[in-house]
N, CA, C and O atoms as a GROMACS GRO file, in nm:
protein
  256
    1MET      N    1  -3.159   0.691   0.699
    1MET     CA    2  -3.105   0.826   0.705
    1MET      C    3  -2.983   0.835   0.613
    1MET      O    4  -2.879   0.777   0.644
    2THR      N    5  -2.993   0.906   0.503
    2THR     CA    6  -2.888   0.910   0.402
    2THR      C    7  -2.771   1.001   0.438
    2THR      O    8  -2.668   0.996   0.371
    3GLU      N    9  -2.784   1.082   0.542
    3GLU     CA   10  -2.676   1.171   0.579
    3GLU      C   11  -2.557   1.094   0.636
    3GLU      O   12  -2.447   1.149   0.645
    4ASN      N   13  -2.577   0.969   0.673
    4ASN     CA   14  -2.470   0.888   0.731
    4ASN      C   15  -2.369   0.840   0.627
    4ASN      O   16  -2.257   0.804   0.663
    5ILE      N   17  -2.406   0.840   0.502
    5ILE     CA   18  -2.316   0.792   0.397
    5ILE      C   19  -2.244   0.913   0.338
    5ILE      O   20  -2.306   1.002   0.280
    6LYS      N   21  -2.113   0.915   0.355
    6LYS     CA   22  -2.032   1.028   0.313
    6LYS      C   23  -2.020   1.037   0.161
    6LYS      O   24  -2.005   0.936   0.093
    7ASP      N   25  -2.028   1.157   0.110
    7ASP     CA   26  -2.009   1.183  -0.033
    7ASP      C   27  -1.865   1.148  -0.071
    7ASP      O   28  -1.772   1.198  -0.007
    8PRO      N   29  -1.844   1.064  -0.173
    8PRO     CA   30  -1.709   1.020  -0.209
    8PRO      C   31  -1.628   1.123  -0.288
    8PRO      O   32  -1.514   1.094  -0.326
    9CYS      N   33  -1.683   1.240  -0.313
    9CYS     CA   34  -1.613   1.342  -0.391
    9CYS      C   35  -1.482   1.383  -0.323
    9CYS      O   36  -1.477   1.404  -0.202
   10ILE      N   37  -1.374   1.394  -0.405
   10ILE     CA   38  -1.245   1.440  -0.353
   10ILE      C   39  -1.202   1.568  -0.426
   10ILE      O   40  -1.084   1.603  -0.428
   11SER      N   41  -1.299   1.636  -0.486
   11SER     CA   42  -1.281   1.766  -0.551
   11SER      C   43  -1.183   1.764  -0.669
   11SER      O   44  -1.111   1.861  -0.691
   12VAL      N   45  -1.181   1.654  -0.743
   12VAL     CA   46  -1.102   1.648  -0.866
   12VAL      C   47  -1.193   1.683  -0.984
   12VAL      O   48  -1.160   1.771  -1.064
   13CYS      N   49  -1.305   1.617  -0.996
   13CYS     CA   50  -1.412   1.649  -1.091
   13CYS      C   51  -1.364   1.668  -1.235
   13CYS      O   52  -1.396   1.768  -1.300
   14GLN      N   53  -1.287   1.572  -1.284
   14GLN     CA   54  -1.249   1.566  -1.424
   14GLN      C   55  -1.296   1.430  -1.474
   14GLN      O   56  -1.283   1.330  -1.404
   15TYR      N   57  -1.350   1.428  -1.594
   15TYR     CA   58  -1.412   1.307  -1.646
   15TYR      C   59  -1.336   1.247  -1.762
   15TYR      O   60  -1.278   1.318  -1.845
   16ASP      N   61  -1.338   1.112  -1.768
   16ASP     CA   62  -1.275   1.042  -1.879
   16ASP      C   63  -1.372   1.035  -1.996
   16ASP      O   64  -1.479   1.095  -1.992
   17ASP      N   65  -1.335   0.961  -2.100
   17ASP     CA   66  -1.419   0.949  -2.220
   17ASP      C   67  -1.553   0.881  -2.194
   17ASP      O   68  -1.648   0.899  -2.270
   18GLU      N   69  -1.561   0.804  -2.087
   18GLU     CA   70  -1.685   0.735  -2.052
   18GLU      C   71  -1.766   0.814  -1.950
   18GLU      O   72  -1.863   0.763  -1.894
   19GLU      N   73  -1.727   0.939  -1.926
   19GLU     CA   74  -1.792   1.028  -1.830
   19GLU      C   75  -1.789   0.974  -1.688
   19GLU      O   76  -1.884   0.988  -1.612
   20ILE      N   77  -1.676   0.912  -1.653
   20ILE     CA   78  -1.650   0.866  -1.517
   20ILE      C   79  -1.550   0.964  -1.456
   20ILE      O   80  -1.446   0.993  -1.515
   21CYS      N   81  -1.581   1.013  -1.336
   21CYS     CA   82  -1.493   1.108  -1.271
   21CYS      C   83  -1.361   1.042  -1.234
   21CYS      O   84  -1.359   0.932  -1.179
   22LEU      N   85  -1.251   1.109  -1.266
   22LEU     CA   86  -1.118   1.056  -1.235
   22LEU      C   87  -1.089   1.060  -1.086
   22LEU      O   88  -1.003   0.986  -1.038
   23GLY      N   89  -1.160   1.143  -1.012
   23GLY     CA   90  -1.139   1.154  -0.868
   23GLY      C   91  -1.218   1.051  -0.789
   23GLY      O   92  -1.159   0.968  -0.719
   24CYS      N   93  -1.349   1.056  -0.799
   24CYS     CA   94  -1.433   0.970  -0.715
   24CYS      C   95  -1.486   0.846  -0.788
   24CYS      O   96  -1.544   0.758  -0.724
   25ARG      N   97  -1.468   0.839  -0.920
   25ARG     CA   98  -1.510   0.726  -1.003
   25ARG      C   99  -1.662   0.714  -1.019
   25ARG      O  100  -1.712   0.607  -1.055
   26ARG      N  101  -1.735   0.823  -0.993
   26ARG     CA  102  -1.879   0.822  -1.019
   26ARG      C  103  -1.906   0.876  -1.158
   26ARG      O  104  -1.824   0.947  -1.215
   27THR      N  105  -2.022   0.840  -1.213
   27THR     CA  106  -2.065   0.900  -1.339
   27THR      C  107  -2.113   1.042  -1.309
   27THR      O  108  -2.137   1.077  -1.194
   28LYS      N  109  -2.125   1.124  -1.412
   28LYS     CA  110  -2.176   1.259  -1.393
   28LYS      C  111  -2.315   1.256  -1.330
   28LYS      O  112  -2.345   1.335  -1.241
   29THR      N  113  -2.398   1.165  -1.376
   29THR     CA  114  -2.534   1.154  -1.324
   29THR      C  115  -2.532   1.118  -1.176
   29THR      O  116  -2.607   1.176  -1.096
   30GLU      N  117  -2.448   1.021  -1.139
   30GLU     CA  118  -2.439   0.981  -0.998
   30GLU      C  119  -2.392   1.098  -0.911
   30GLU      O  120  -2.444   1.119  -0.802
   31ALA      N  121  -2.294   1.171  -0.959
   31ALA     CA  122  -2.241   1.283  -0.880
   31ALA      C  123  -2.345   1.394  -0.864
   31ALA      O  124  -2.361   1.449  -0.755
   32LYS      N  125  -2.415   1.426  -0.971
   32LYS     CA  126  -2.514   1.533  -0.965
   32LYS      C  127  -2.634   1.498  -0.879
   32LYS      O  128  -2.693   1.586  -0.816
   33SER      N  129  -2.672   1.371  -0.875
   33SER     CA  130  -2.793   1.333  -0.802
   33SER      C  131  -2.764   1.274  -0.664
   33SER      O  132  -2.857   1.230  -0.596
   34TRP      N  133  -2.639   1.272  -0.621
   34TRP     CA  134  -2.600   1.214  -0.493
   34TRP      C  135  -2.684   1.267  -0.377
   34TRP      O  136  -2.732   1.190  -0.295
   35TRP      N  137  -2.701   1.396  -0.370
   35TRP     CA  138  -2.768   1.459  -0.256
   35TRP      C  139  -2.914   1.418  -0.240
   35TRP      O  140  -2.969   1.430  -0.131
   36ARG      N  141  -2.977   1.370  -0.346
   36ARG     CA  142  -3.118   1.330  -0.334
   36ARG      C  143  -3.139   1.179  -0.343
   36ARG      O  144  -3.253   1.133  -0.349
   37MET      N  145  -3.030   1.102  -0.343
   37MET     CA  146  -3.040   0.956  -0.347
   37MET      C  147  -3.080   0.899  -0.211
   37MET      O  148  -3.052   0.958  -0.106
   38THR      N  149  -3.145   0.785  -0.217
   38THR     CA  150  -3.175   0.712  -0.093
   38THR      C  151  -3.047   0.645  -0.044
   38THR      O  152  -2.947   0.638  -0.116
   39GLU      N  153  -3.050   0.596   0.077
   39GLU     CA  154  -2.934   0.527   0.132
   39GLU      C  155  -2.900   0.405   0.047
   39GLU      O  156  -2.782   0.378   0.021
   40GLU      N  157  -3.000   0.333   0.003
   40GLU     CA  158  -2.978   0.214  -0.081
   40GLU      C  159  -2.912   0.252  -0.214
   40GLU      O  160  -2.822   0.184  -0.260
   41GLU      N  161  -2.958   0.360  -0.274
   41GLU     CA  162  -2.900   0.406  -0.401
   41GLU      C  163  -2.754   0.447  -0.381
   41GLU      O  164  -2.669   0.418  -0.465
   42LYS      N  165  -2.725   0.515  -0.270
   42LYS     CA  166  -2.588   0.556  -0.242
   42LYS      C  167  -2.497   0.434  -0.222
   42LYS      O  168  -2.384   0.432  -0.270
   43LEU      N  169  -2.547   0.335  -0.152
   43LEU     CA  170  -2.468   0.213  -0.132
   43LEU      C  171  -2.442   0.144  -0.265
   43LEU      O  172  -2.333   0.090  -0.286
   44ASN      N  173  -2.538   0.147  -0.353
   44ASN     CA  174  -2.522   0.090  -0.487
   44ASN      C  175  -2.413   0.164  -0.564
   44ASN      O  176  -2.331   0.102  -0.630
   45VAL      N  177  -2.413   0.296  -0.556
   45VAL     CA  178  -2.312   0.377  -0.623
   45VAL      C  179  -2.174   0.343  -0.567
   45VAL      O  180  -2.078   0.329  -0.643
   46LEU      N  181  -2.164   0.329  -0.435
   46LEU     CA  182  -2.035   0.296  -0.374
   46LEU      C  183  -1.984   0.160  -0.421
   46LEU      O  184  -1.864   0.142  -0.438
   47LYS      N  185  -2.075   0.064  -0.442
   47LYS     CA  186  -2.035  -0.066  -0.497
   47LYS      C  187  -1.985  -0.049  -0.640
   47LYS      O  188  -1.886  -0.110  -0.680
   48ASN      N  189  -2.054   0.035  -0.717
   48ASN     CA  190  -2.012   0.062  -0.855
   48ASN      C  191  -1.875   0.126  -0.859
   48ASN      O  192  -1.793   0.094  -0.946
   49ILE      N  193  -1.848   0.216  -0.765
   49ILE     CA  194  -1.718   0.281  -0.757
   49ILE      C  195  -1.608   0.179  -0.734
   49ILE      O  196  -1.502   0.187  -0.796
   50GLU      N  197  -1.633   0.083  -0.645
   50GLU     CA  198  -1.533  -0.023  -0.620
   50GLU      C  199  -1.500  -0.098  -0.747
   50GLU      O  200  -1.383  -0.123  -0.777
   51THR      N  201  -1.602  -0.134  -0.821
   51THR     CA  202  -1.584  -0.207  -0.947
   51THR      C  203  -1.507  -0.123  -1.047
   51THR      O  204  -1.414  -0.171  -1.112
   52ARG      N  205  -1.546   0.003  -1.060
   52ARG     CA  206  -1.478   0.092  -1.154
   52ARG      C  207  -1.334   0.116  -1.114
   52ARG      O  208  -1.245   0.121  -1.199
   53SER      N  209  -1.310   0.130  -0.985
   53SER     CA  210  -1.174   0.156  -0.937
   53SER      C  211  -1.082   0.040  -0.965
   53SER      O  212  -0.967   0.059  -1.005
   54SER      N  213  -1.131  -0.082  -0.943
   54SER     CA  214  -1.046  -0.198  -0.967
   54SER      C  215  -1.020  -0.218  -1.116
   54SER      O  216  -0.910  -0.257  -1.154
   55SER      N  217  -1.119  -0.191  -1.199
   55SER     CA  218  -1.096  -0.205  -1.343
   55SER      C  219  -1.012  -0.090  -1.396
   55SER      O  220  -0.937  -0.108  -1.491
   56ALA      N  221  -1.022   0.028  -1.336
   56ALA     CA  222  -0.940   0.142  -1.378
   56ALA      C  223  -0.794   0.115  -1.346
   56ALA      O  224  -0.706   0.152  -1.424
   57ALA      N  225  -0.768   0.053  -1.234
   57ALA     CA  226  -0.629   0.021  -1.197
   57ALA      C  227  -0.566  -0.072  -1.301
   57ALA      O  228  -0.448  -0.062  -1.332
   58ASN      N  229  -0.648  -0.162  -1.354
   58ASN     CA  230  -0.597  -0.255  -1.456
   58ASN      C  231  -0.563  -0.183  -1.586
   58ASN      O  232  -0.478  -0.230  -1.662
   59ASN      N  233  -0.626  -0.070  -1.612
   59ASN     CA  234  -0.597   0.005  -1.734
   59ASN      C  235  -0.458   0.066  -1.734
   59ASN      O  236  -0.406   0.101  -1.840
   60TYR      N  237  -0.397   0.080  -1.617
   60TYR     CA  238  -0.266   0.144  -1.608
   60TYR      C  239  -0.153   0.045  -1.585
   60TYR      O  240  -0.038   0.086  -1.568
   61ASN      N  241  -0.183  -0.084  -1.584
   61ASN     CA  242  -0.079  -0.185  -1.560
   61ASN      C  243   0.033  -0.180  -1.664
   61ASN      O  244   0.147  -0.212  -1.633
   62HIS      N  245   0.000  -0.139  -1.786
   62HIS     CA  246   0.102  -0.137  -1.892
   62HIS      C  247   0.206  -0.028  -1.869
   62HIS      O  248   0.310  -0.027  -1.936
   63TYR      N  249   0.180   0.065  -1.778
   63TYR     CA  250   0.278   0.170  -1.748
   63TYR      C  251   0.380   0.126  -1.644
   63TYR      O  252   0.484   0.191  -1.626
   64VAL      N  253   0.351   0.017  -1.576
   64VAL     CA  254   0.438  -0.027  -1.466
   64VAL      C  255   0.542  -0.124  -1.518
   64VAL      O  256   0.625  -0.173  -1.441
   0.00000   0.00000   0.00000
């Protein structure tokens, strides 16, 4: 049942040069197709978000 996995959207919906959302860290394709994904596909996207989020944090280390 895919309704149990919450949509990670935080209503920012702005994309970087690689078409990754600055808010939820999904690709445009992942965001647009979220509602019709299987539970397994959604879990895969959530894993991808974790990876993208940790690498995105590293991109800003030079500002600190």
